[in-house]
N, C-alpha and C positions, 0 to 999 in steps of 0.2 A: 369349196362351196361358192356358188355364184353370189355376187354382191346383192342380188335381189331375192335370194333363197336362204332362209334361215331354218334351223330345226327348233322344235319345242325346247330342247335342251339349251340352245343358244338364248332363247327368250327367257328361260328360267334363270340363266346366269345374269342377264341384265337386271331382272327384277331383284334378285338377291343382292347385286351390287348397289342398286338404288336404295335398298333398305339397310345397307351396311351389314348384311349377314356374312359371317365368316365362311360358310359353306353354301353351296347351291341347293336350294330347296326345290325338289321335283315331285312333290306329293300330288295327289289327285286333284286337290283344290286348286293348285297353281295351274295344272294342265287344263282344267275346265275353264278357268278364268282366261287363259291364253286362247283357247278355242273360241270362246264367246267373243273375245276381242277381235280375233281375226275375222269372224263372220260379220261383226258389226262394221269393220272397215270395208269389207267387200260390199256390203249393202249401200255404202255411200254413193256408188256410181258404178258404171261398167268400166272397170279398170282393164287396161291392156294386159296386165300380168295375169288376169283371170280369163283370157280369151284363148280358146283352142282353135287352131286353123286346120282345115281340110281333114276332118274326122270322118271315118267310115261309119255311116249310120245304118246302112242295110243294103239289101239287093232286091230289086223288083222281082215279082213273080207273076205279074199280070193281073192279080186280083187284090192284093194288099195295097191300101192307100194311106194307112196310118202307121207310122214307125216311131218306136221309142227312141228318145234322145237323152244322152247323159249316162253316167255310170255311178257306182258307189264311190269311186275315186274322184271323179269329176262330176258332181251332181249338176244337172241343168238348173238354171235359174229362170224365173219368169221374165219374158221378153228378151231372152238371151240369144235368140237365133240371129246370127250376124249375116250369114249368106247360105244359100242352098243350091246345089247342083245335082242334076240327074243325068246319068249317062256320060259323064266326063266333067272336066272343070274348065272348059273353054267358055267364053262369054255367051255363046249361043245355047249353052246348057244351063245357064243360070235361071233360077225360078224367083219370081217376085214374092217377097215375104210380106204378108198383109194380116190384118186382124180378121176375125171370123166373119164380121158383118160385111166387110169389103170382099172377102172371099166369095160369099154367097152372091153378092151383087155382080162381081166379075164373071162368076160361073154362069149365072143366069143370062148374061149378055153373050157369053161365048164359052161353051163347056169344054173347049179344047185349050183354053188359056193356061199358061204355065204359072201356077200360083201355089202357095202353101201358107198354112197358119199353124200356130202352136196351140195346144190345149192340154189341160190337166186331166188325166184319167184317174179319178178319185178311187175307183174300185181297186185299181192295181197300184196306186201310189206312184205313178210315173208320169213324166211329161212326154207328150207325143207331138209329132208334126203330121198334119193332114196334107197330102200332096195331090194336086190335080194337073194333068191327067194321071191316072193310076200308072205307076212305073211299070214298064214292060218287063218281061222275063229277062233276067241277067243284068239289067241296068244297075250300075252302082250309084248309090245315093251318098253324096258327100256334103258335109256341112261344117260351118265354123260357128262356134257358139261360146258364150260366157258361162263359166261355172261358178257355183257357190261352194266355198270350201266346206268339206265334210267335217264332222265332229272329230277333233284330235284327241287321241287317248294315249299316245306313246311319246316318249321324249325324242324318239328318232323321226317322228313325223316332220315332213318338210312344210314350211310356210312361206309362200311367195309374198313379198312386201317390199316397198321401196326403202323402208327404214325400219329396222327392228325395234326402235324406240316407239314407233306408233303402236305396235302390238303390246310391247312390254309395259308402256306407261298406261295404256288403256286397261290392261289386265290389272295393273297395280292400283288404278283408281277403284276398280271393283273390289279389290282386296281391302283397301282402306275403308270403303263404304261398309263392308261386312264387319270391320273392326270399329265402326262408329268414329272413324277419324275423318270427319267430313271436310275439314279445311285442307287436309292433305289430299283428299280425293279431288277437290276442286282445283288444286294446284296442278295435279297430274292431268286432269281433263283439259285445262288450258294449254298445257304443253302439247297434248295430243292434237288439239284443234290447230295449233300453229304448224305442226308437222304435216297434218293432212292438207292444209292449205298449200304447203310447199309441194306436196305430192300432186295436187291438182294442177299446180303451175307447170310441173313437168309434163303432165298429161296434155295440157292445153297448148303448150308452147312448141312450135316446130323446131326441130334441130337445124343447125346451120345448113343451108342448101336444101332443106326439106319443105315441101308444100303440104298443107293440110286441107282436105276438102271439107266444106261445110254444106254440101248438098247431097241429094240422093244419087246413087250410081245409076246412070241412065245411058241409053243409046237412042238412036233416031227412030228405031222401028217400034219399040214398046218399052214401057216403064220398067225399071229395075230397082233393086235396092230395098232398104227397109221402109222408107217413107219419103215424104216431101217436106223440105225444110225451107 
């Protein structure tokens, strides 16, 4: 098992150890608490461990301009589109990712501009990306995006996280809350916040010899990337 990948069973073991239980409790209440804790952690920010790179999104047919993004295994999350390419993954195939208002502005200025925006299709309960120009027939659409962890229901489900105690202690806080053990709940929440701060430090600090960019991806001919910083 990777040092950043844990199973629900692993987390249940940590919770039972913290509670001093002689055997590992894997009942449905524990699993739900773990699932909720994982999703809460994911909502904190766009973590690199929740980013999928170069995913096949669809293939152009010359008429379709909106494509579903995400799956039941890796559900798309709002504002999760990291980059988008149509017809290849070289820099000249990159599409600028913008919000809907800017999409319309840029389209009205030049209807051939390579742009895309995300939107929620409420009728079908899926996230989609609108692409301009409409991808031609056979062109592959490739994207990188952040996912929101799905609901965990099995002890064998995998949970990506920098530290298993982030999920375990967050779930344990919810368990203590349900048991009306509010002082114990607060103690666990304080531990969780400290661990999350450490995880944020990992995310924000470049490794030795590594450079982190704090600006939009750009070239000299046209704007690229998510936005302007």
